Biopython code that builds the backbone (N, CA, C, O; Angstrom):
import numpy as np
from Bio.PDB.StructureBuilder import StructureBuilder

atoms = [
    (1, "UNK", "N", (-24.033, 0.743, -33.955)),
    (1, "UNK", "CA", (-24.010, 0.616, -32.480)),
    (1, "UNK", "C", (-22.600, 0.823, -32.046)),
    (1, "UNK", "O", (-21.638, 0.337, -32.641)),
    (2, "UNK", "N", (-22.524, 1.561, -30.990)),
    (2, "UNK", "CA", (-21.168, 1.758, -30.377)),
    (2, "UNK", "C", (-21.138, 1.155, -28.917)),
    (2, "UNK", "O", (-22.085, 1.277, -28.140)),
    (3, "UNK", "N", (-20.089, 0.563, -28.646)),
    (3, "UNK", "CA", (-19.780, -0.051, -27.393)),
    (3, "UNK", "C", (-18.912, 0.873, -26.540)),
    (3, "UNK", "O", (-17.796, 1.212, -26.933)),
    (4, "UNK", "N", (-19.398, 1.266, -25.421)),
    (4, "UNK", "CA", (-18.633, 2.096, -24.627)),
    (4, "UNK", "C", (-18.176, 1.448, -23.373)),
    (4, "UNK", "O", (-18.902, 0.650, -22.781)),
    (5, "UNK", "N", (-17.033, 1.758, -22.967)),
    (5, "UNK", "CA", (-16.401, 1.275, -21.728)),
    (5, "UNK", "C", (-16.120, 2.279, -20.732)),
    (5, "UNK", "O", (-15.293, 3.163, -20.955)),
    (6, "UNK", "N", (-16.779, 2.195, -19.607)),
    (6, "UNK", "CA", (-16.675, 3.319, -18.707)),
    (6, "UNK", "C", (-15.343, 3.233, -17.997)),
    (6, "UNK", "O", (-14.677, 4.260, -17.857)),
    (7, "UNK", "N", (-14.933, 2.120, -17.562)),
    (7, "UNK", "CA", (-13.611, 1.912, -17.038)),
    (7, "UNK", "C", (-13.222, 0.419, -16.994)),
    (7, "UNK", "O", (-14.043, -0.495, -16.922)),
    (8, "UNK", "N", (-11.950, 0.278, -17.041)),
    (8, "UNK", "CA", (-11.271, -1.001, -17.078)),
    (8, "UNK", "C", (-10.385, -1.166, -15.966)),
    (8, "UNK", "O", (-9.456, -0.373, -15.814)),
    (9, "UNK", "N", (-10.602, -2.256, -15.057)),
    (9, "UNK", "CA", (-9.725, -2.512, -13.957)),
    (9, "UNK", "C", (-8.863, -3.700, -14.222)),
    (9, "UNK", "O", (-9.317, -4.724, -14.732)),
    (10, "UNK", "N", (-7.594, -3.553, -13.866)),
    (10, "UNK", "CA", (-6.742, -4.730, -14.041)),
    (10, "UNK", "C", (-7.088, -5.852, -13.168)),
    (10, "UNK", "O", (-7.564, -5.663, -12.049)),
    (11, "UNK", "N", (-6.840, -7.121, -13.694)),
    (11, "UNK", "CA", (-7.219, -8.294, -12.958)),
    (11, "UNK", "C", (-6.395, -8.453, -11.694)),
    (11, "UNK", "O", (-6.823, -9.000, -10.678)),
    (12, "UNK", "N", (-5.119, -7.909, -11.836)),
    (12, "UNK", "CA", (-4.306, -7.885, -10.760)),
    (12, "UNK", "C", (-4.163, -6.430, -10.183)),
    (12, "UNK", "O", (-3.420, -5.601, -10.708)),
    (13, "UNK", "N", (-4.911, -6.179, -9.085)),
    (13, "UNK", "CA", (-4.910, -4.806, -8.552)),
    (13, "UNK", "C", (-3.669, -4.508, -7.830)),
    (13, "UNK", "O", (-3.180, -5.366, -7.095)),
    (14, "UNK", "N", (-3.099, -3.309, -7.988)),
    (14, "UNK", "CA", (-1.854, -2.834, -7.321)),
    (14, "UNK", "C", (-2.287, -2.804, -5.807)),
    (14, "UNK", "O", (-3.463, -2.674, -5.466)),
    (15, "UNK", "N", (-1.256, -2.932, -4.946)),
    (15, "UNK", "CA", (-1.418, -2.827, -3.499)),
    (15, "UNK", "C", (-1.330, -1.381, -3.170)),
    (15, "UNK", "O", (-0.581, -0.611, -3.772)),
    (16, "UNK", "N", (-2.195, -0.999, -2.098)),
    (16, "UNK", "CA", (-2.250, 0.371, -1.539)),
    (16, "UNK", "C", (-1.639, 0.322, -0.157)),
    (16, "UNK", "O", (-1.674, -0.709, 0.513)),
    (17, "UNK", "N", (-1.067, 1.464, 0.274)),
    (17, "UNK", "CA", (-0.575, 1.573, 1.590)),
    (17, "UNK", "C", (-1.858, 1.320, 2.555)),
    (17, "UNK", "O", (-2.949, 1.845, 2.330)),
    (18, "UNK", "N", (-1.640, 0.572, 3.508)),
    (18, "UNK", "CA", (-2.696, 0.365, 4.511)),
    (18, "UNK", "C", (-2.503, -0.710, 5.593)),
    (18, "UNK", "O", (-1.723, -1.651, 5.441)),
    (19, "UNK", "N", (-3.209, -0.535, 6.628)),
    (19, "UNK", "CA", (-3.049, -1.451, 7.764)),
    (19, "UNK", "C", (-4.284, -2.295, 7.670)),
    (19, "UNK", "O", (-5.385, -1.745, 7.663)),
    (20, "UNK", "N", (-4.166, -3.622, 7.596)),
    (20, "UNK", "CA", (-5.299, -4.603, 7.513)),
    (20, "UNK", "C", (-5.882, -4.891, 8.926)),
    (20, "UNK", "O", (-5.254, -4.596, 9.943)),
    (21, "UNK", "N", (-6.941, -5.398, 8.947)),
    (21, "UNK", "CA", (-7.514, -5.774, 10.301)),
    (21, "UNK", "C", (-6.699, -6.885, 11.035)),
    (21, "UNK", "O", (-6.292, -7.883, 10.442)),
    (22, "UNK", "N", (-6.496, -6.661, 12.302)),
    (22, "UNK", "CA", (-5.770, -7.629, 13.005)),
    (22, "UNK", "C", (-6.704, -8.763, 13.302)),
    (22, "UNK", "O", (-7.891, -8.578, 13.566)),
    (23, "UNK", "N", (-6.084, -10.052, 13.247)),
    (23, "UNK", "CA", (-6.976, -11.231, 13.452)),
    (23, "UNK", "C", (-6.208, -12.175, 14.332)),
    (23, "UNK", "O", (-5.041, -12.478, 14.087)),
    (24, "UNK", "N", (-6.885, -12.635, 15.361)),
    (24, "UNK", "CA", (-8.136, -12.219, 15.913)),
    (24, "UNK", "C", (-8.105, -10.942, 16.662)),
    (24, "UNK", "O", (-7.042, -10.538, 17.133)),
    (25, "UNK", "N", (-9.228, -10.275, 16.800)),
    (25, "UNK", "CA", (-9.324, -9.030, 17.518)),
    (25, "UNK", "C", (-10.687, -8.861, 18.098)),
    (25, "UNK", "O", (-11.611, -8.580, 17.335)),
    (26, "UNK", "N", (-10.907, -9.012, 19.434)),
    (26, "UNK", "CA", (-10.075, -9.089, 20.491)),
    (26, "UNK", "C", (-9.204, -10.464, 20.468)),
    (26, "UNK", "O", (-9.587, -11.455, 19.847)),
    (27, "UNK", "N", (-8.008, -10.419, 21.200)),
    (27, "UNK", "CA", (-7.202, -11.590, 21.101)),
    (27, "UNK", "C", (-6.608, -11.930, 22.458)),
    (27, "UNK", "O", (-6.576, -11.088, 23.356)),
    (28, "UNK", "N", (-6.134, -13.172, 22.607)),
    (28, "UNK", "CA", (-5.579, -13.584, 23.910)),
    (28, "UNK", "C", (-4.134, -14.000, 23.615)),
    (28, "UNK", "O", (-3.894, -15.137, 23.208)),
    (29, "UNK", "N", (-3.236, -13.156, 23.800)),
    (29, "UNK", "CA", (-1.792, -13.231, 23.720)),
    (29, "UNK", "C", (-1.277, -13.083, 22.352)),
    (29, "UNK", "O", (-0.213, -12.475, 22.242)),
    (30, "UNK", "N", (-1.889, -13.568, 21.207)),
    (30, "UNK", "CA", (-1.292, -13.498, 19.847)),
    (30, "UNK", "C", (-2.319, -12.962, 18.798)),
    (30, "UNK", "O", (-3.477, -13.378, 18.780)),
    (31, "UNK", "N", (-1.891, -12.105, 18.001)),
    (31, "UNK", "CA", (-2.737, -11.679, 16.884)),
    (31, "UNK", "C", (-1.924, -11.511, 15.724)),
    (31, "UNK", "O", (-0.744, -11.197, 15.883)),
    (32, "UNK", "N", (-2.399, -11.679, 14.558)),
    (32, "UNK", "CA", (-1.736, -11.493, 13.239)),
    (32, "UNK", "C", (-2.213, -10.081, 12.661)),
    (32, "UNK", "O", (-3.398, -9.762, 12.569)),
    (33, "UNK", "N", (-1.147, -9.286, 12.289)),
    (33, "UNK", "CA", (-1.484, -7.914, 11.825)),
    (33, "UNK", "C", (-0.949, -7.862, 10.413)),
    (33, "UNK", "O", (0.230, -8.116, 10.167)),
    (34, "UNK", "N", (-1.817, -7.534, 9.505)),
    (34, "UNK", "CA", (-1.365, -7.452, 8.103)),
    (34, "UNK", "C", (-1.249, -6.002, 7.610)),
    (34, "UNK", "O", (-2.004, -5.152, 8.082)),
    (35, "UNK", "N", (-0.346, -5.689, 6.690)),
    (35, "UNK", "CA", (-0.273, -4.353, 6.120)),
    (35, "UNK", "C", (0.141, -4.505, 4.685)),
    (35, "UNK", "O", (0.749, -5.514, 4.326)),
    (36, "UNK", "N", (-0.154, -3.575, 3.882)),
    (36, "UNK", "CA", (0.247, -3.600, 2.416)),
    (36, "UNK", "C", (0.965, -2.282, 2.120)),
    (36, "UNK", "O", (0.688, -1.245, 2.723)),
    (37, "UNK", "N", (1.892, -2.364, 1.173)),
    (37, "UNK", "CA", (2.671, -1.253, 0.649)),
    (37, "UNK", "C", (2.482, -1.179, -0.841)),
    (37, "UNK", "O", (2.540, -2.190, -1.540)),
    (38, "UNK", "N", (2.236, 0.128, -1.367)),
    (38, "UNK", "CA", (2.156, 0.294, -2.798)),
    (38, "UNK", "C", (3.460, 0.164, -3.465)),
    (38, "UNK", "O", (3.575, -0.414, -4.546)),
    (39, "UNK", "N", (4.543, 0.750, -2.767)),
    (39, "UNK", "CA", (5.832, 0.754, -3.309)),
    (39, "UNK", "C", (6.866, 0.117, -2.208)),
    (39, "UNK", "O", (6.434, -0.089, -1.074)),
    (40, "UNK", "N", (8.113, -0.171, -2.502)),
    (40, "UNK", "CA", (8.981, -0.587, -1.457)),
    (40, "UNK", "C", (9.426, 0.625, -0.784)),
    (40, "UNK", "O", (9.765, 1.600, -1.453)),
    (41, "UNK", "N", (9.454, 0.641, 0.565)),
    (41, "UNK", "CA", (9.812, 1.617, 1.343)),
    (41, "UNK", "C", (9.999, 1.362, 2.810)),
    (41, "UNK", "O", (9.587, 0.328, 3.336)),
    (42, "UNK", "N", (10.606, 2.287, 3.451)),
    (42, "UNK", "CA", (10.895, 2.109, 4.929)),
    (42, "UNK", "C", (9.604, 2.295, 5.678)),
    (42, "UNK", "O", (8.879, 3.256, 5.420)),
    (43, "UNK", "N", (9.271, 1.352, 6.657)),
    (43, "UNK", "CA", (8.096, 1.359, 7.304)),
    (43, "UNK", "C", (8.308, 0.980, 8.898)),
    (43, "UNK", "O", (9.236, 0.247, 9.241)),
    (44, "UNK", "N", (7.465, 1.483, 9.751)),
    (44, "UNK", "CA", (7.474, 0.989, 11.084)),
    (44, "UNK", "C", (6.117, 0.775, 11.533)),
    (44, "UNK", "O", (5.187, 1.501, 11.179)),
    (45, "UNK", "N", (5.985, -0.304, 12.378)),
    (45, "UNK", "CA", (4.649, -0.772, 12.868)),
    (45, "UNK", "C", (4.948, -0.725, 14.456)),
    (45, "UNK", "O", (5.823, -1.441, 14.943)),
    (46, "UNK", "N", (4.241, 0.080, 15.165)),
    (46, "UNK", "CA", (4.412, 0.246, 16.527)),
    (46, "UNK", "C", (3.126, 0.075, 17.310)),
    (46, "UNK", "O", (2.014, 0.321, 16.842)),
    (47, "UNK", "N", (3.367, -0.381, 18.580)),
    (47, "UNK", "CA", (2.186, -0.517, 19.405)),
    (47, "UNK", "C", (2.170, 0.317, 20.609)),
    (47, "UNK", "O", (3.164, 0.332, 21.335)),
    (48, "UNK", "N", (1.083, 1.045, 20.900)),
    (48, "UNK", "CA", (1.090, 1.979, 22.006)),
    (48, "UNK", "C", (-0.092, 1.647, 22.963)),
    (48, "UNK", "O", (-1.133, 1.191, 22.490)),
    (49, "UNK", "N", (0.042, 1.864, 24.285)),
    (49, "UNK", "CA", (-0.981, 1.589, 25.155)),
    (49, "UNK", "C", (-1.934, 2.816, 25.295)),
    (49, "UNK", "O", (-1.667, 3.868, 24.713)),
    (50, "UNK", "N", (-2.960, 2.689, 26.009)),
    (50, "UNK", "CA", (-4.035, 3.661, 26.158)),
    (50, "UNK", "C", (-3.514, 5.123, 26.492)),
    (50, "UNK", "O", (-4.079, 6.135, 26.077)),
    (51, "UNK", "N", (-2.405, 5.127, 27.264)),
    (51, "UNK", "CA", (-1.732, 6.268, 27.704)),
    (51, "UNK", "C", (-0.847, 6.953, 26.763)),
    (51, "UNK", "O", (-0.384, 8.078, 26.950)),
    (52, "UNK", "N", (-0.611, 6.124, 25.619)),
    (52, "UNK", "CA", (0.306, 6.765, 24.513)),
    (52, "UNK", "C", (1.665, 6.380, 24.635)),
    (52, "UNK", "O", (2.512, 6.899, 23.908)),
    (53, "UNK", "N", (2.004, 5.402, 25.602)),
    (53, "UNK", "CA", (3.333, 4.820, 25.788)),
    (53, "UNK", "C", (3.675, 3.836, 24.722)),
    (53, "UNK", "O", (2.840, 2.962, 24.492)),
    (54, "UNK", "N", (4.759, 3.851, 24.054)),
    (54, "UNK", "CA", (5.248, 2.741, 23.231)),
    (54, "UNK", "C", (5.444, 1.462, 24.011)),
    (54, "UNK", "O", (6.139, 1.440, 25.027)),
    (55, "UNK", "N", (4.807, 0.358, 23.514)),
    (55, "UNK", "CA", (4.882, -0.972, 24.065)),
    (55, "UNK", "C", (5.722, -1.912, 23.332)),
    (55, "UNK", "O", (6.389, -2.776, 23.900)),
    (56, "UNK", "N", (5.685, -1.727, 21.956)),
    (56, "UNK", "CA", (6.492, -2.606, 21.205)),
    (56, "UNK", "C", (6.680, -2.037, 19.853)),
    (56, "UNK", "O", (5.840, -1.264, 19.393)),
    (57, "UNK", "N", (7.844, -2.413, 19.126)),
    (57, "UNK", "CA", (8.071, -2.024, 17.804)),
    (57, "UNK", "C", (8.070, -3.408, 16.993)),
    (57, "UNK", "O", (8.980, -4.225, 17.130)),
    (58, "UNK", "N", (7.070, -3.590, 16.210)),
    (58, "UNK", "CA", (6.882, -4.840, 15.502)),
    (58, "UNK", "C", (7.640, -4.958, 14.241)),
    (58, "UNK", "O", (8.164, -6.021, 13.908)),
    (59, "UNK", "N", (7.711, -3.791, 13.478)),
    (59, "UNK", "CA", (8.364, -3.582, 12.222)),
    (59, "UNK", "C", (9.160, -2.329, 12.219)),
    (59, "UNK", "O", (8.662, -1.282, 12.633)),
    (60, "UNK", "N", (10.395, -2.392, 11.762)),
    (60, "UNK", "CA", (11.191, -1.226, 11.596)),
    (60, "UNK", "C", (12.211, -1.459, 10.490)),
    (60, "UNK", "O", (13.261, -2.038, 10.769)),
    (61, "UNK", "N", (11.951, -1.023, 9.193)),
    (61, "UNK", "CA", (13.042, -1.211, 8.262)),
    (61, "UNK", "C", (12.238, -1.295, 6.871)),
    (61, "UNK", "O", (11.020, -1.129, 6.808)),
    (62, "UNK", "N", (13.078, -1.576, 5.736)),
    (62, "UNK", "CA", (12.644, -1.631, 4.452)),
    (62, "UNK", "C", (11.889, -2.866, 4.088)),
    (62, "UNK", "O", (12.330, -3.992, 4.318)),
    (63, "UNK", "N", (10.629, -2.608, 3.458)),
    (63, "UNK", "CA", (9.788, -3.732, 3.051)),
    (63, "UNK", "C", (9.427, -3.442, 1.592)),
    (63, "UNK", "O", (9.219, -2.303, 1.174)),
    (64, "UNK", "N", (9.364, -4.620, 0.801)),
    (64, "UNK", "CA", (8.870, -4.539, -0.569)),
    (64, "UNK", "C", (7.425, -4.235, -0.676)),
    (64, "UNK", "O", (6.641, -4.322, 0.269)),
    (65, "UNK", "N", (7.090, -3.840, -1.987)),
    (65, "UNK", "CA", (5.607, -3.553, -2.285)),
    (65, "UNK", "C", (4.895, -4.859, -2.063)),
    (65, "UNK", "O", (5.492, -5.911, -2.295)),
    (66, "UNK", "N", (3.646, -4.853, -1.625)),
    (66, "UNK", "CA", (2.909, -6.023, -1.563)),
    (66, "UNK", "C", (2.295, -6.171, -0.153)),
    (66, "UNK", "O", (2.340, -5.231, 0.641)),
    (67, "UNK", "N", (1.756, -7.278, 0.137)),
    (67, "UNK", "CA", (1.148, -7.689, 1.382)),
    (67, "UNK", "C", (2.122, -8.300, 2.373)),
    (67, "UNK", "O", (2.968, -9.103, 1.979)),
    (68, "UNK", "N", (2.032, -7.951, 3.629)),
    (68, "UNK", "CA", (2.977, -8.434, 4.687)),
    (68, "UNK", "C", (2.071, -8.830, 5.848)),
    (68, "UNK", "O", (0.992, -8.264, 6.028)),
    (69, "UNK", "N", (2.540, -9.850, 6.666)),
    (69, "UNK", "CA", (1.815, -10.147, 7.974)),
    (69, "UNK", "C", (2.892, -10.285, 9.072)),
    (69, "UNK", "O", (3.981, -10.819, 8.857)),
    (70, "UNK", "N", (2.567, -9.834, 10.114)),
    (70, "UNK", "CA", (3.352, -9.903, 11.298)),
    (70, "UNK", "C", (2.538, -10.519, 12.499)),
    (70, "UNK", "O", (1.379, -10.184, 12.745)),
    (71, "UNK", "N", (3.241, -11.443, 13.220)),
    (71, "UNK", "CA", (2.521, -11.982, 14.439)),
    (71, "UNK", "C", (3.065, -11.264, 15.605)),
    (71, "UNK", "O", (4.276, -11.206, 15.822)),
    (72, "UNK", "N", (2.100, -10.670, 16.419)),
    (72, "UNK", "CA", (2.437, -9.862, 17.681)),
    (72, "UNK", "C", (2.004, -11.000, 18.774)),
    (72, "UNK", "O", (0.866, -11.454, 18.887)),
    (73, "UNK", "N", (3.097, -11.353, 19.526)),
    (73, "UNK", "CA", (2.991, -12.163, 20.629)),
    (73, "UNK", "C", (2.943, -11.208, 21.854)),
    (73, "UNK", "O", (3.962, -10.677, 22.296)),
    (74, "UNK", "N", (1.781, -11.029, 22.347)),
    (74, "UNK", "CA", (1.746, -9.999, 23.603)),
    (74, "UNK", "C", (1.633, -10.715, 24.845)),
    (74, "UNK", "O", (1.025, -10.194, 25.780)),
    (75, "UNK", "N", (2.170, -11.891, 24.956)),
    (75, "UNK", "CA", (2.009, -12.680, 26.246)),
    (75, "UNK", "C", (2.600, -11.992, 27.416)),
    (75, "UNK", "O", (2.183, -12.316, 28.528)),
    (76, "UNK", "N", (3.586, -11.016, 27.303)),
    (76, "UNK", "CA", (4.242, -10.369, 28.292)),
    (76, "UNK", "C", (3.620, -8.881, 28.495)),
    (76, "UNK", "O", (4.217, -8.063, 29.196)),
    (77, "UNK", "N", (2.509, -8.599, 27.911)),
    (77, "UNK", "CA", (1.880, -7.372, 27.983)),
    (77, "UNK", "C", (0.539, -7.483, 28.676)),
    (77, "UNK", "O", (-0.232, -8.377, 28.327)),
    (78, "UNK", "N", (0.214, -6.641, 29.626)),
    (78, "UNK", "CA", (-1.126, -6.720, 30.382)),
    (78, "UNK", "C", (-2.340, -6.550, 29.420)),
    (78, "UNK", "O", (-2.208, -5.940, 28.359)),
    (79, "UNK", "N", (-3.477, -7.075, 29.793)),
    (79, "UNK", "CA", (-4.821, -6.969, 29.066)),
    (79, "UNK", "C", (-4.991, -5.515, 28.981)),
    (79, "UNK", "O", (-4.554, -4.757, 29.847)),
    (80, "UNK", "N", (-5.705, -5.077, 27.808)),
    (80, "UNK", "CA", (-5.987, -3.694, 27.672)),
    (80, "UNK", "C", (-6.408, -3.337, 26.172)),
    (80, "UNK", "O", (-6.595, -4.222, 25.337)),
    (81, "UNK", "N", (-6.529, -2.118, 25.919)),
    (81, "UNK", "CA", (-6.720, -1.561, 24.597)),
    (81, "UNK", "C", (-5.408, -0.959, 24.102)),
    (81, "UNK", "O", (-4.778, -0.153, 24.786)),
    (82, "UNK", "N", (-5.004, -1.377, 22.870)),
    (82, "UNK", "CA", (-3.760, -0.818, 22.316)),
    (82, "UNK", "C", (-3.949, -0.344, 20.982)),
    (82, "UNK", "O", (-4.829, -0.844, 20.281)),
    (83, "UNK", "N", (-3.190, 0.597, 20.550)),
    (83, "UNK", "CA", (-3.224, 1.276, 19.220)),
    (83, "UNK", "C", (-1.983, 0.831, 18.393)),
    (83, "UNK", "O", (-0.823, 0.939, 18.791)),
    (84, "UNK", "N", (-2.357, 0.335, 17.232)),
    (84, "UNK", "CA", (-1.270, -0.049, 16.236)),
    (84, "UNK", "C", (-1.126, 1.176, 15.436)),
    (84, "UNK", "O", (-2.109, 1.850, 15.127)),
    (85, "UNK", "N", (0.213, 1.517, 15.052)),
    (85, "UNK", "CA", (0.544, 2.562, 14.213)),
    (85, "UNK", "C", (1.433, 2.124, 13.077)),
    (85, "UNK", "O", (2.585, 1.743, 13.289)),
    (86, "UNK", "N", (0.912, 2.176, 11.890)),
    (86, "UNK", "CA", (1.768, 1.878, 10.673)),
    (86, "UNK", "C", (2.152, 3.273, 9.994)),
    (86, "UNK", "O", (1.315, 4.103, 9.640)),
    (87, "UNK", "N", (3.480, 3.408, 9.867)),
    (87, "UNK", "CA", (3.984, 4.675, 9.494)),
    (87, "UNK", "C", (5.057, 4.463, 8.391)),
    (87, "UNK", "O", (5.937, 3.606, 8.475)),
    (88, "UNK", "N", (4.895, 5.380, 7.276)),
    (88, "UNK", "CA", (5.935, 5.238, 6.199)),
    (88, "UNK", "C", (5.841, 6.605, 5.469)),
    (88, "UNK", "O", (5.070, 7.486, 5.850)),
    (89, "UNK", "N", (6.600, 6.727, 4.485)),
    (89, "UNK", "CA", (6.523, 8.008, 3.674)),
    (89, "UNK", "C", (5.129, 8.141, 2.886)),
    (89, "UNK", "O", (4.805, 9.207, 2.362)),
    (90, "UNK", "N", (4.330, 6.998, 2.835)),
    (90, "UNK", "CA", (3.097, 6.965, 2.136)),
    (90, "UNK", "C", (2.104, 7.514, 3.097)),
    (90, "UNK", "O", (1.049, 7.937, 2.625)),
    (91, "UNK", "N", (2.298, 7.564, 4.389)),
    (91, "UNK", "CA", (1.226, 8.103, 5.313)),
    (91, "UNK", "C", (1.314, 7.334, 6.685)),
    (91, "UNK", "O", (2.290, 6.635, 6.960)),
    (92, "UNK", "N", (0.310, 7.490, 7.476)),
    (92, "UNK", "CA", (0.224, 7.019, 8.765)),
    (92, "UNK", "C", (-1.159, 6.346, 8.961)),
    (92, "UNK", "O", (-2.132, 6.972, 8.540)),
    (93, "UNK", "N", (-1.349, 5.199, 9.523)),
    (93, "UNK", "CA", (-2.597, 4.548, 9.786)),
    (93, "UNK", "C", (-2.652, 4.044, 11.163)),
    (93, "UNK", "O", (-1.607, 3.596, 11.633)),
    (94, "UNK", "N", (-3.766, 4.051, 11.911)),
    (94, "UNK", "CA", (-3.970, 3.549, 13.232)),
    (94, "UNK", "C", (-4.980, 2.542, 13.247)),
    (94, "UNK", "O", (-5.845, 2.565, 12.371)),
    (95, "UNK", "N", (-4.984, 1.594, 14.197)),
    (95, "UNK", "CA", (-5.971, 0.641, 14.379)),
    (95, "UNK", "C", (-5.916, 0.275, 15.850)),
    (95, "UNK", "O", (-4.842, 0.220, 16.449)),
    (96, "UNK", "N", (-7.194, 0.001, 16.479)),
    (96, "UNK", "CA", (-7.210, -0.366, 17.920)),
    (96, "UNK", "C", (-7.341, -1.943, 17.883)),
    (96, "UNK", "O", (-8.007, -2.567, 17.057)),
    (97, "UNK", "N", (-6.597, -2.483, 18.912)),
    (97, "UNK", "CA", (-6.893, -3.912, 19.256)),
    (97, "UNK", "C", (-6.989, -4.100, 20.673)),
    (97, "UNK", "O", (-6.484, -3.315, 21.476)),
    (98, "UNK", "N", (-7.670, -5.196, 21.013)),
    (98, "UNK", "CA", (-8.048, -5.432, 22.448)),
    (98, "UNK", "C", (-7.377, -6.735, 22.821)),
    (98, "UNK", "O", (-7.598, -7.751, 22.161)),
    (99, "UNK", "N", (-6.549, -6.730, 23.880)),
    (99, "UNK", "CA", (-5.935, -7.965, 24.533)),
    (99, "UNK", "C", (-6.734, -8.213, 25.730)),
    (99, "UNK", "O", (-6.938, -7.395, 26.627)),
    (100, "UNK", "N", (-7.210, -9.524, 25.660)),
    (100, "UNK", "CA", (-7.930, -9.984, 26.813)),
    (100, "UNK", "C", (-7.330, -11.366, 27.174)),
    (100, "UNK", "O", (-7.239, -12.300, 26.377)),
    (101, "UNK", "N", (-6.928, -11.389, 28.478)),
    (101, "UNK", "CA", (-6.187, -12.670, 28.983)),
    (101, "UNK", "C", (-7.078, -13.279, 30.022)),
    (101, "UNK", "O", (-6.738, -14.314, 30.597)),
]
sb = StructureBuilder()
sb.init_structure("model")
sb.init_model(0)
sb.init_chain("A")
sb.init_seg("    ")
for serial, (resi, resn, name, xyz) in enumerate(atoms, 1):
    if name == "N":
        sb.init_residue(resn, " ", resi, " ")
    sb.init_atom(name, np.array(xyz, "f"), 0.0, 1.0, " ", f" {name:<3s}", serial, name[0])
structure = sb.get_structure()
């Protein structure tokens, strides 16, 4: 008898570049945005309104590999639909969030 192994996955999975789900979404003035990086690198996390205007820069700088969370306090921003943009050398990802006051 032969025992075959199709694939073996590590118990500790490496992080991949990505923007996690904002929570809560929709939100009322505050939401937590998570992102992960596969490697340490320079990253920016920006918020744009429906017209494409930059509303906020939440992250700009070097971050280590792994999972990160940012609190966006949007109490000074009007209700509406906003786009989050996570950008680094690894790529660009977008996510829509809804602010309801």
